[in-house]
Each structure stands twice: as C-alpha cells, then as structure tokens.
N, C-alpha and C positions, 0 to 999 in steps of 0.2 A: 842793501846788504851786500855784504860779502861773498863770492864762492866759498869760502871756509865755511863761511857761519852758517849759508845757505844750506850744505850738505851735513853740517854737522845737526840744524833744526829737521833735517828731512829723515834723519836716523831715529831721531829722539821721538818725532812723526810715528816712524812706523814704530818702533817699539812698543810705544803707549798704544797706538792702534791694536798691535798684535794681542797685549794685554786685556784691553779692553772686548776683542773677540773671545777670548776664554770666559768671560762673565756673561758677554752675550748671545754665543751658541748655547749654553747650557738654555737662558732664559726661551729662547727662540725655539730651543727641542723640545722643550717642557709644554708650550704652548701649542707648537705646532702638530706634534703627537697626541697630546693629553688635552687639549682646549684649556686648561690651567693657566691663567694669568698671576702668576706668583710673584707679588710684591715686595716679597720676604726674600728673595734672591739675593738682593745684596748684601743682608744680614748673616748669608753664607761667604760671603767676600770678606767680612769684619771677622767672622767665625776661625776661617784660615789664617788669618794675618794674627788674631790673639793666639790660636790654640799654636802654631809655631814660634810665637814669642813665649811664649810659657814652655814650652817642650825645648828650645834654645837655652832659656834660664836653669832648665833641670837637670839637663843632658849634656848640656856645652858644644853637640852637634849638629850643624844644621841640615846635614842630609837625613839623618834619624828623626830629627823634626817632621822636616818634612813630609816623610814616607806615613809617619804616625799620626800626622794632622789629617793629609789625605785619607788615609784609613778611618779615622773616624767620622769624617766628613762624610764618605759613603755610608758608612753605617748610620749617622745622623737622618742623612738624606731617606734610608731604606725603614726609620723610626717613623719620621714626618710623613711619610707617604702614608704607609700603613694606620696609624692614628689617625691623622687627620685628612690630609689628602683625597683618600678615597670617597669620604663621605661629600664629596663635593662634587662627583662625575656626572650627577642626574641634576645639578642645582646650576641658577644661573650665574653670572658673570658678578654681578653685586655680592653674592655670598661667599664667593670666592675672593674679592677685593676687601671685605670684611674680615673673615678669617686670616688672609695673609699680611692684612693691616695689623691686626693684631699679635700676628708672631714678631712682628717688626718691634712691638712695644715689650714684647717677652723679650727676647733676644735681648734688646740695649738694657733691658733691666737685670736678666741675667751676668751680661757682661760687667753691669756696675757692683752688682755686689761679690761677684768673683774677682776682678780685677783693678775694681777703683774708677774713677775718672782723669786718672794722670793719663798724660800720651806716654807711648813708649817707642820704642826703635830695637831694630834686628840689628847685628853688626855683618856687614858682610862676611862670608869664609872668608881665612884666609888664603886659599888656594884660589879664591875670584878676585882679591882683593888688587889693586892698582890700575892702572891704564894701558891702553896699547896708545903706540902713536899713530895721530887720525893725518896731520899734516907736519909741515914743519913748525909750526905755532901751536899745536893742540895735538889734544890725545884722547880717547873716550874708554871711560870707566869699563873693565873685562867683567864685569859683573851683570851692567847692563845688555853687553852682548851676547852674554850666557842666558840671561833671561829670555831675549827675543831668538834664540835656538829652540831654548825652550819651547815658547811658547807654538813656534812652526812646526815642531814635529811632534806636539799634541796636536795642532791643526790639523796636519796629514795623518796622524793615528784618526781621528775623528772621522775624518775623510773614508778613509781605508773603511774602519767600523760599519760605517751608515749607507757603505757604495758598495761594496766587496763581500760582505759577510753574511751568515743567515740571520743574526740577531739585527743587521742593518734592514735585511730585506725585510723582516717581518718589524720592524719600527716603520719603514715606510710604508707599508702595507695596512698597519695600523692608524697611519695618520690621513692614509685616503678612502679605507674602508673596515672600519671597526667590525660591523656586523660580518663581514667576507672572515676576517681572522679567526673571529671566534668561531664560525661555522667550520673551520679546517680544523679544529680542536686547539687551539693555539689559548694559553692562561692570556689573556689580556691584561689580568689584574697582575700577574708577576710582571708580564713585560714593561708595564704602567710603572711599577716599581725600580726596576732596571733603569729603565728613560729619569725618571724623577732623582733616585740616587747618582747619576751619572751627571745630569744638571747639576745638582748641589755640589757634586766632587769637584765640577768643572770651576763655581766662583769660588771653592773655597783654595783650589789651586791657584788661582790668578790672587787671590790673597796673601799666600804664602809664598808667590814668586815676587808679587809687590812688596812683602815687608821689611827688605832690607833696604828698599830704595824708598820708602814712603813714613811718615810719621803714622802710629797706630793708635787712634783716636778714638772714644763713643765716637757710635753714629757716622763712621767711616762710610758704611754700608749704602745710605739714603741717595748722598750726592753719587755715588758711581751707579747708582740702579737709575738715575735719572740718565745721566749718558748713555746707557745702555741699551733705555727704552729708544733714545735718540736713534743710537745706533739700527736696531731693529725695524723702528720705523722707517728708515731709509732703504732697508736692504732689503723689506718686504718680512711680516712676520710669517715666522714658520720655515723661513729659508738659511739653511746653516750656510752656502755661497754668498747670501744677501747679508748675512751677519758678517762675514769676514771683509767682503768689500766696504759694506758700511762702518765697519770698527776700523779699518785701516782709512778710509776718507776723515771720519773723526778726528783719529789721531793727528793726521798731518792736518788739517784743516785749524784745530785747536791748536797744536803746536804753534804754529807761523802765525795763526793771530795773539798768542801771547806774547809776540815780539813784536810786530808788526803796530798791532792794536791794541795795546793792554788794557784801554779803558773800555773795550767794545768785545775783549776776547771771550768775555761768558756766552754775549749775543749771538756770537757767528754761525756756531752750529745749528742754532735754533733757525736763523735767518736760511741756510743751509738746506735743513731739513723741508721747512717751508717752499722753497725752489723747487727741492725733487718732487714733493708732493702735488705740486701744481701742475709737473709734465709727468710724472706717474702716481696718480693717489695711493696706489697699492703698495708704492715701493719699488725699488729697483729690478728685484728679484721676486715680485708676488708669484704666490702657487696661486 
C-alpha cells in the first residue's frame, strides 16, 4: 500500500468512525443512564436519512431539511419514550428486546408505506460539492471533510453537556444512583425523556449526515445497528468515552480491512471485538 493510499484510507476510516460514534453514543447513553437496550436505535438512523431525503425533495435546501429532520427526530424520541419506553423501566431486558424489535418492524413497515422500497439518494449541497487537493495525484471530497467536522463538533458538545452542565451532572447521577436523584427532588421521568430523545436525535442526525454519502434503502438501520453494538461492546456499555474510542477503532480497522482483505473484511471487526473482550471482558472503558 502506497503512503498516499494509506493516508486516504486513514481519513476515510476516521470519518466513518466519527459517524459511527454519533449513532453509538446515543445507544450507549440510553443504556448507561436508563438501562434500556434499544434494538430499534438503528431505525432512528434510517428515519433521519429518509426524512432529510423527503424534505430536500420538498424544499430544495439541505440545511433547512437537516434542521427539520433533527427537530422531528427529537419530537419522535419524546413521543416514543412517553408512550412506550416508560413502561419498560421496571421490567427485564427480555421485555425491552421484544418491544424494541417490534418497533423495528413498525418503522420498516411505515417506511415502506410512506416511501416505497426503491433506493434513494440525496445530492451533496452545492456549497459542499467538489474536492480539495490531498496530494499531487488525489483529492478528498469537501462534504466528507465537512461531515467529519460536524461529527467532531457534536461529540465536543455532547462531552461538554455530560461533563460540565447541570443536566450532565443529573445524567451521571441518575446513571449511578437513581434513588438518590429522586430523593433530591429531581423528576427522573423527565430526565429519562430528555436522555432518550437526545439518543434518538443523535442516531437521526447521523442518518442525516450520511444521506449524501450513502444510498437510502429499506432496512438500512439494521446493518448499522450491529456495527454500533460492536462499537459499544469494545468501548464498554454505558461509556461515552468508550463509544468514541471504539467507533474510531472500528472505523479505521474496517476501512483498511476492506482494502487489504476484502474477502474477510466483514469478519475483521468481530475478530477484533473478541480479542478486546479476551483482554478486557467489560470493554476498554467499562464503568
């Protein structure tokens, strides 16, 4: 592999890893704080992609469409938590699995009814089209650079909220001792609603960002969900830091595997996950 190809693939892997982090952070945040194993999390990624495609077709503006899609996803997260998820807090993980698997079928059916089964695509916004020179013989798409910076900005904002704000303090306290937080007079139900809605919006935003780079197809959430579970298992369930490190590792490893060992590329991240678990059974940053 040439040095030029190495650096191009490294950037591709990091960009893919940052996108995975947005999805995985919502998944691990919901599990870490609420104890909810949301198998429908990948469906929120699909919802974000389809919503931005629809609104771009209606408005012609990617920026307006992205904002509308993110706001709708936030509202959808609030609705799902209030109507369905609240009923799972005192039930076992099997009930959570059954309900959230059912949600996958519901969202896939709604997608098929509303938009059919044809693949769709979102055009890269004109302001972000084109490429920037990378070396004398290669260039890199502007939109992918933009997507990476947006993911970094969201990751930094998430870190700031969780680590430096009162809401973040309540989230961390609710994660470690729910009874204590309730005894202090905090409305834990409202806190859980906020956390779940943020998790849904993060998954949808990742779908919004990915839409101009990937085909929008039925069931696209299931494949990304499996990869995100690998990310959170490697990083440690419930750990935002672990999700970040795990996502970057999975992104880089899977990207290089697709180039160097294309016939085994689908296996490599699972082999890596097994190796990590042999050394750190609870993940790299287990709580």
